[in-house]
C-alpha positions, 0 to 999 in steps of 0.5 A, a space after each residue: 592470245 598472248 602470254 606476257 611475263 617478265 620471268 622467262 621460266 613462264 614464257 617457256 613453260 607456255 612455249 613447251 605447251 602451245 608453240 608445236 600444236 598451236 602454232 604459237 611463236 615468241 614475240 618482243 613486247 613491242 609486238 604484243 598488240 592490246 587488242 587481243 585477249 591476254 594473260 599477264 603472269 609474273 612471280 609477284 609476292 607483294 601483289 599476292 599479299 594485297 590481292 589476298 587481302 581485298 579478296 578476304 575483305 570482299 564477299 566471296 566464295 569457296 571453290 575447288 579449282 585444280 584440286 585446291 582451294 580457291 576464293 573467288 569475288 568481284 571487286 568495285 570495277 567488277 573484275 573477277 579476283 581470286 586467290 589460291 591460298 594453298 598455291 599462293 596465287 592471285 588472279 584478276 580478271 576483267 572481262 571487257 579488256 579480255 586481261 587475266 593477270 596471275 601473280 604468285 610467289 614462285 614461277 613454277 605454279 604461276 607458269 602452270 596457271 598461266 599455260 592452263 588459263 591461256 588455253 581456257 581463254 582460247 577455248 572460250 572463244 572457239 566455243 563462241 565460234 561454233 567449235 565443240 571439245 570431243 573425248 578422243 584421241 586423234 592421229 593424221 596423215 596428209 590431213 586425214 584424221 582418225 578420231 579414237 573414242 572410248 571411255 578411260 582405259 579403252 585404248 584411245 591413247 594406245 591407238 594414237 601412239 601406235 598410229 604415231 609410231 607407225 608415220 601419222 602425225 600425232 594430233 591429240 592424246 585426250 581430247 580434240 576441237 572439232 567444227 564443221 567447215 564446209 564438206 569437212 569436219 575440221 580438228 584441232 589439237 588441245 595441248 595438254 599433258 599427255 598420260 603415258 602407262 609404264 606398260 604402255 611405254 614399255 610396249 612401245 618401245 619408249 620406255 628406255 627413252 624416258 628412263 635415260 632421260 630423268 637419269 640425265 637430269 630431265 624431268 617430266 610434268 610436275 604434275 606426275 606422281 613422285 612415285 612414277 619418277 621412282 618407278 622409272 629410275 628403278 627400272 620398274 615397267 609393270 603398270 603402277 597403281 594407286 593404292 586402294 581400290 586398284 583401279 586408278 594407274 599412275 602414269 608418266 605425265 609428259 610435256 607436249 614437246 616431249 613427244 617431239 624432242 624424246 620420241 621423234 614423233 610429229 605433231 599435227 596442228 590440224 586435219 580433216 576427220 575421215 573415220 572413227 575407231 572404237 577401240 577395246 584392250 583384251 589382253 590375249 586377243 587377236 586384234 580384229 573388228 568386232 560387231 558392237 554397234 558403237 556410235 558418239 554419245 553425249 558422254 563422248 563431248 567434253 562437258 562441264 560436268 566431266 571437267 569439274 576440275 576447272 570450273 569456269 570460275 572467270 566466266 571465260 565462256 559465258 554460260 557455254 557448256 565446255 564441251 560447246 553449245 547444244 547446236 554445235 554439238 548436235 552439227 558435229 554429231 551429225 557430221 560424225 555420224 556419216 563417217 566410217 565407224 570400226 569397233 575393235 578389239 586390241 591385245 597387249 602385242 604391239 606389232 600385232 595392233 600396229 599391223 592390224 590398225 595399218 591395214 584397216 586404215 589402208 583399206 578404208 
């Protein structure tokens, strides 16, 4: 996969996502090969105008993609063409060449779209190669990867961050790619912005690092709500909730490279799964194992239904579910079932949680 652009801000954005976790590197235009899938992304207002007019003249469907309206059609060459009026982004995907062109009026929206869709093109290829996507965090030590599962708020991110602070390499914050390889269950990271609540940042001793970086003029991921930035600058350490039902926490959104440059953590590029954790956060509890009989379920795979924010409008996966084919998911589930399973309760006491996890994994 190659991302090609005349705008340095676009390739720099991709580098922040992919260099550490997917071993991406910057190359010269002469080194770019036409034989690989490629994303051509640039600021090009004229092309945006032309593409928006083209889509408007064609029979098109209106969908929601990344919370924005998108108009999608096919041109006379059977390429998929699309236009997002909200973001002023135009797209053209040529399936036979595996070439996606993205044009916009400003660098940042183009950069976000290019990184997202380059990642989706890689995912599509991996799905065809038998990989699946799990809704799990992961931390690795010497090639031995621990996966943490659970619904939103269960403690997946907490476990991964605690282990990364203790000496593991952070492999994933929210999802991983997995596939059986001989006797191994290989694990790869899924590069994405990471959401960390203000309370978790404070408990991990990372809050002041983030606040000082913001005060120094650095920025977090633009998908972060402005209220989070304001709260960090104001020194608010308590969880920040969206108005309404009080169930949606607004969190800091970090670029993958900020785990390294801000927190001094190491990122793992791969590993082999050796254990499964099923955490539950209970304030005031003593960290301990529980007797819950938890197994990996279909809901632990990142299926198309759980990722409807990003429908496969360009047909990249060619009909394969976003979490992997049925046979691939079945093979992974069978392999996961053979690994040690640990259901556990954690508290808000970071030191106690870390001590418990370190003892558990050292004895595993």
